[in-house]
N, C-alpha and C positions, 0 to 999 in steps of 0.2 A: 402274449397274454399282455405284457409291460406295455405294451407300445396301444392293444386295443384299449387297455384301460386310460394310456391319456392323451386319447384321442377324444373321447367319450372325456372325460375332464373337462381338458378344453374349450370341448363347448359347450359341457351344464355351467363353466364359468361365465362364458362369455354371456351367455342367455340369464343366468340369473342375477346378472347384472343388472340387463334389459328389464326384466321381469317386475325384479325387487325396486328397481325404480318405480315404475309406473301402479305395484298394487302400493307400496308403504307411501311413497310420498307424492305422486300424482294425485290420485284416487281424490287424499285428504285435501292434498289441497285446493283441488278442484269443487269441494265441501263447503273448504272454506274460503273460498275468492267467491261464490253462492253464494254465503253467509252476507260477506258483506257487504257484495253489492247488494245484496235485499235491503241493509240495515241503511247504507248509501241512499240510495232509490225515495224510502221511507222519511231522511228527515232532510232531504234537497227541499228546498224554499229559497225567494227572494232573500238576496242582502247585497243590495247599495253598497258599491263603495265607487264611487267618483274619488277620477283620478286616482285612479288603483294603475300602478306604473312597476311591474314587474323589471326591477332591474336586468341589464341586461352587459355582456360585459363592452367596460368602456360608458355606453350611457345608456340610459331607462328606456325599454321600445313603448309603440303605446301599447295601454293594458287595454285593456272592454269596454273601460267605462263603467258603466249600474252591470254586471253581472247578470243578464238574465237567469230566470230559475226555470226551472223540468218543467213545466205544469203544461205546456201545450203540445195535440198533438200537431203532427210534424204537415198534414194537409194546413191547419190554422197557420203556425208556420209560417211555414211558405208563400198563405196567399198572402197577410200582411204586409208584403214588401212588393216594390214592383220590382221586376225581374227581365233576366235573357234565356232565354228557352237552349237550354240544350237538346242538340238530334245530333248522334250517328248512326254507323251499325255499328255499335258494339254500348254507346254512353248515353243517357237520358237525365233531363233534368233540367236544369235552369242555375243564371248569374246568378246574384243577389247586386242588383244595384249601388245598394248602403255597403261601402267597402270594399264592391267588386271580390266580394265574399265566393268563394265556392263553397258553398252548402245544403247543396240538393245536387244527389248526382248517384243514378242505381247503373248495374251493369247487366244490359240484355242479355248477354249471353249465360249469366252464371243466376241460376237458381238453388232457393235453401234446401230443398231437398231434389232430392232422386225424381218426385213429382216432377210433371212438366207442365200440371198447373200450378205449386208451388208457388206465393210470389218469387218476384228476382230480388237480386243482392243490394241491398239498399250501403252505398260505401257512404256519405254526407247525408247527413240533415243537419238546422237549423240549429247554433246554441241554445232556443229556446226549452227544446225537447230534451229526451232523460237519456237519448242515443248522440247528444250533440257535437256533431266532427266535420271539424270545417276546415279550408286553406286557404291563407289570405295574404297582400303583398301590399306594401304602401311606404310610406317612406319618414324618414325624421330630421326632422327642419330644426328651426333656432328664428328669433325675433326678424332676422331679415329676410326665411323664406317662407314667413308667414306662416296661413296652416295649409301644411300640405296633405295628400289624399295619407286615412289613415281609417278605422273602424270604420267609425260616422260619417264619415265624405259619400257623400251621395251625388252618384255619376250621373249623365248622361247619357242617355244612347245618340251616338252619332250617326253612326254607321249600318245596316244590316236588322233583320228582326229577328232570326236567327242563328244558330253557331252549330255549324253545319261540317263536316271534314272539305269540304268544297267552299264556303260560305265564310269568311272572318266578322267579325264584328266589332266593332269602335265603340270608345268610350270616352267624355271627354270632363276635363272638371278646372274652373281658373278659378285659382284662389285669390285671397283683399286683395296681393298683394299687383293682381294682375298676369302672374303667373300660370302658363295653358298646359295640361296634362295628356295627352289624350293616349289612351294605352288598347292595344289592337291586342285580343285575341283570337288565337284560329288553333285548332283543333286538327286530328288525324282521324284514320279511322276504327283508331286502338282507342292508346291511355295516357296523352301524352300533349297537353298542353301547351305554347308558347306562346307567352305577354312581353309584347315590346313597351315600353314606354317610351314617350317620345317629347320631352323635356324642354319647354322654352321661354326660354328666360328675355321679358319685354323690358325690365329695368335700368336702367344704366349702372345700378352694380351685381358687383361678380356675386351668384350664387354658393353655397357649401351643403349639401342635406345628403343623409346616408339613405340606402334604401333595403324593407328587412323584409321580413317572408315567417310566417311563420304557419306548423302544423298542427291544429289544435282538438284534442278529441276529451267527454267531459268520460268517457267511460274508461272500462277496460272489455276485452275482447274474453268471449265464454268458452273457448277450448282454453283447458286446462295448460298448463305450464309443464312441459317438459326437458327434460335435457338435449337433446337434438334438435328441437325449435327452439329459434331464438322471434322474441314477439318481445313488442317495445320501441325505444327508439332504434334506429340506425341510420348511420351517415360515415362518409370517407373525409375528414379530413388533413390534411398535410401529405397523404398520399394511403392511409392505411384506414383499417375499417372502427369503425366503431355501434362497440352495440351493448344499452345498456339496457337492463328490463326495467318494466313498471315498479316491480317490488324497489329494485335497487333504487329508485328515479323517489318511491317515497322515503328513501331512510335519508337520499342525499338531498334531498331535496331539489339543489342544482348540479349537475353535470358539464363544467365546462372545456371541451378538447384543446380548446385553446385557437387562435388563428391561422387561418390555412389561406392560398389561392388554388381556384379547384377545389373541385369535392361537389358531395349533393348532402341531405337532411331527411327525417323524416318520420314517419311511424308504419314500424311493420306490423301486420297482423302474420295466420300462415297459410292462405292462401291470399291477400287484397295489400296493397300498400299506399302511401299520398305521403311521397316528394317534392323538395323542392330543389333545384338548381341552380344555383345562384349565377350571374354575370362572372363568368369563370377567369377574366381576365383582371377585376378587384379585389384584392383581400377581404377575407370577411372572418368574423368570428362566429363561431356558433354554439347553441348552447341549449342543455335538455332540461325540462324541468318538469318539479309536480307542486303547484300553485292551491291554497288549502283556503283564501280569500276567498269567500263566498263559500261557490260551488267549486268542487274538487276541481282540478283537470290538468291534463298530460299536456305540457303542448315539446314543440322542436323547432328554434326560431335559431335566424341568423341577421347577422348586423353587417355592414358591410362602408368602408373606411367612405370617407369619406369624397361626394367628385364633385370638380366643381365645374357649374354654368358661368362662361361670361356671358358681360350684356350681350343683345343681342343671336346669343346662341345656342343651335339645339342638341340638347343628346339626350341618348339612347341608350335604354338603360333595359339589356333582358333577362326575363325567369324563363324554366321550364318548370313545368310540375309534370307531375307521373301520378295521376288516380286512378287507381284499375286492378288488373287482375295482374298478379306476379310469374306472366309466359314467359314459358325460360326463352322461345323464341326472339321472342319481340324485347323482353329485357337489354336480352344480347346484341338485337339490331340498334336497340337504342345510345349501345354503349359505344358501340361504334359511327354511329350516322352523325351521332351532336357529342362527338369528343368525352361522352363522360367515364372521368375517371372508374376502375373497376365495381362500376352499373352490375355488372352479373350476381355483386353478392350480398348485391338486394335479395336474394335468394338463397336463403345458408346452407350450401351446402359442405359448409363445419371441416373438421382441420382434415379428412380425407379429400375433402375439394378435386382432389389431381384420382380419387377412384371413379368419387361418386359423382361428378360432372358426364365424364365421358363414359358413364354405364349406361346415364341417360337418358344419351345422347344415339346409343347405343338399343334404348326399349325403345325411343322413337322413332329410331330409322325401321325398325323390324311392327309395331305398332302403325308407320305410316303406309308403312307393304302387305303387313296383314289386316288392317282397321279394329284392333282388337288386341289391348294394353295384359289382358290377360295368356293371351296368344305370347306375344313381346315378352310378357316373363322368365316361361314357360322356352323361349327359344333363346332371351338371355342366360338362363338356367345350363342348357345346349352349351353355347358361347364357351362361359364363365368353366365347365365344366373340360372344354377341349382345352383351352390357354394349362387350367391347371394339373391336363391330364400328366404329362412326364410326374411330377413332383405326388400325383398321387397315386399311379405307377411305382415308384420308389417308395412310398409309404405301405400298401396292399401286398409290393415283396418282399418287403421287410415284416410286415406282420405272419408271411406265411414262408417267409425263413423260421422265426422265430418257433412258430408250432410246429415247425419241421424237427426241431432240438429240441422241445416241449420233453421229451421222455429222456433226453441228457437231464436235465437241467432240476427232471424230479428226481433223479436217481443223486446229483448231486446235493438235493438237500435233504435226502436218508444219510447220505456219505456223512455228512459234514456237523447236521444235526441242528446243536443254538453254537455252532459256531461261527457265523456271523460274517465276521471277518476272514475264515476260509474258507466261504460260501460265498465272497464275491470276487473275492481274488481268483476263484475256480470260476468263473461263471464270466467273468470279465477274457482270463484265458481264452473261454469256450466262443466267449464270438469274435477272438479275435483265427481262434481257429476257425470256424466258418463261415468268418468275413460278416461279423454280420452288425449291424452298427444300430444298437438300442434304443437312438435318439431318431433315429433316419422317420418313424415316423410320427414324432411328434414336431418338429418344425413347419414343412408343410400347414399343417393344420394352424400353426398361428398366424402364419401366411394369409390364408384365406380369408380367419378370421373378417378382417378389416375390412374385406367383400361384402360381408357379411352385411355387417354394420350397415356402409353403402348402400346396400340393399336396403335395408332397411329404411332409411332419409329417403331415400327416395322415391319410397311408395309412399311417405311418411309426409314429404313435407311441396310433393308437387302440383301445383292444382294441374296438373294434367292426368294424374291418378284422380281425382277429388269426382265423384261421381261416374266416372268409365268401369262400364260392366266389363263381364265374362261370358259365363252361361245359367243357361237356368239359372236357379234364383239369384247369382250375387248380381245386385248392379249396382254395387258401390268398390272398386278394389280397396279404396283406403280408409272401410269402414267392415268389423265382424263382420265375420260371417251370420248372417240375421238369424237362421235356423235353431233351433235347440233342442237339443232329444228327450227334455224334460217334457216339453208338449209334443211329444211326437211330430218333431220338427215342423211344426204349425195344423198339427192335424185338431190339435185340441183347442179351444177357445180361454187359451187364457196363456199372460206370457210367466216369462221364467223369471225366479231370484238370479238375477245381475251375479251374483257369486256360482249359479249352478247353469248358468249358459252355456252350450254347449255345442257347436254346429258343425255342420256335417265335413267342411274340411279341417274342421282340429281332428277329428273322430279318424278322417281316411290322413294322416300325419302323425297321427300318434300309433298307427298301423302299421304305415312306413319304417317308425321308428323302430317297433317296437320289433318288426322283419330283419331290419339292420342291425341291431346289437344279436338278434339270435341267430347272425349269422355265424358267428361266436364264440369259443367253449364258453358256459358259464363257471366264470371267478370262481377255483376252489373258495377265496377266502369272504368267512357270513360277510363280511361289510360291503365289499365288493361285489357280492351275486345280491347282494339288498340293493342296492345301485341300480343293477344292469336288469332286474326286474320290475321295480317302479319308476324307472326313469321316463321310461318314456309316458308313462300313467299322470305324473306330476309332471310332466310339456304339453300335454293336451290340453290339461283345463289350465294353465297357464297361456297358452295363445292362442286358447278361447278370447282374448278379447285385444287381441294382435289384427292387426288391417290384414282381411284377407287374401289381397294381394302380398304378403310376405308367409301365409298361410300354405298356401300352395304353392309357395318357390321349393319353402321345404319338406313339401309333401315330396314334389316334381323328384328335389334336389336325392332324397331320400330313394325314390327310386330307382332315380341313375346310378348310384352310388351301392345301390345293392349288385344291378345288372355289372357297374363295375367290377366292382371287390369278383364277384361271380365267375368271370371269368379272364382276371387276372392270376387267380386261386386257382385253376385249373389250369392255368395254363403252366404255372408251376408246381401242377400235382404233388396242389393243398386238400385233402377235403376237407370240401361243405358243408358246416356245423349244420345249417338251417333245421332242413328236412329233422335230422335227429333230436332236435334241439326244439323245435314244433309235435313229433312227436311224445320227448318224451313228457311236453306236457299233459296228455293226457294217459299217458303206460304212470302202472299205479307202482311205485317205490316200495324198494323191499326192506320190512325192519332191520336195523340196526341188529347183528349179531351178541346175544347176551354172552 
């Protein structure tokens, strides 16, 4: 029984940490962010800041000039400037010829809800809108270079009329010193843009200028901040992953990871990201900032060391811009194809990276085999069970042996009474004589806890799980079970309050957990007995708000555990208590003797 108690205490502690964080931190934080966003949107006004030059490492980056207000709708903002259309299998939108800015981008393959008629996801929007979000590349010059490409530069379309996966476009700009910048932009069938600038120095003196790039957004994502997911600034500098949350940037104002040769930077959401991969052979400084001059905004930017262009020479500068969905195979392929250091960490695999990513790979393999991520979860659970079978076998065998000696333990308790020291010594001798390790049932559970967290993270963070259906009413494995017992699972025409939301799969999970616990005798200790009785009920309500995929996993894992424990206990010749325990629930207990 000691092993049984440790088993459930270990699971209870791990899950209670998860659930407590979600209920006592995530939900209040989400409400706080919602209220703050509403207030910010109400107070946003046009606040001109001529010459705004937020300081970058070593030298100022161009600001956005007059910071635009958020009074225009998206269609108006897009229509008021000259643009080059973008049309690929995965993307649609346009490039703003003012600043050669990526500020109009939609993801064709993803929609806002599971409804196939809902709007597609909008990633980038012009700065004049409330949801302004864009990526921009330019240069920092000096008196010798004259005006170099920046936020207000108006480029001319030199070749190509539409950017597609097969047809690049070329923009051109010649400044007041006669220096010509030709910018060729290409894009693949997914989400990677390649921006190659050709700088031709037709003056009689050498020129020195630095390239810069920035990802700027005026709002924060609507998904609540949660400890298993990083949203905000992200990048790799000096070979190290850099993650700075929105709230940290608001507190610190500016975070400077330092100089790096090679790496990348940007802003990430739960499923989407916008990043810049600067020229990998030129050292650059990185900065993550929250600016409050004019409209508050978040900006991830870099500034390279100066490059020299000799008279009559032409120099090329190549940047890559990733803007799209964080699909695991696509991101992994970019890391290899473009030699981008640690680009796969754009997806937040977490501390258990060595477990989380292989688990996703396994699930993805089964998904491609069977075409259903719910089925993939079920099969992955079986594989994990097989991997841990030797440990589980030892655990359940130890529990069975403990039950065998239970009568002897009761005799020892009666014999030693209140002599706890004598009882402990006698029990240790009993364990030694019977060759029982009382801790054998605990450590296998501790090893499996990281697997549970890894699976939770895979289901929660990977875009492959987003809107992935199972069977029946489960249309999105990453969202909670939409049914609820309060309105008879949708038969009654009203929605249940959030705190009473209890779907079919959480109820199934609770039943399987109840049956698994009833595989063992009810503890004699009243406190343990109460935990034994109420834990399935508490977990049922707690997990009702968790992703359906995780609840399905838990219910299926409980079912497999019941079968596994039953087989092992039968082989050990130990009585299975399930049926007697269930029968006891409906049997009237005798009154205590007077």
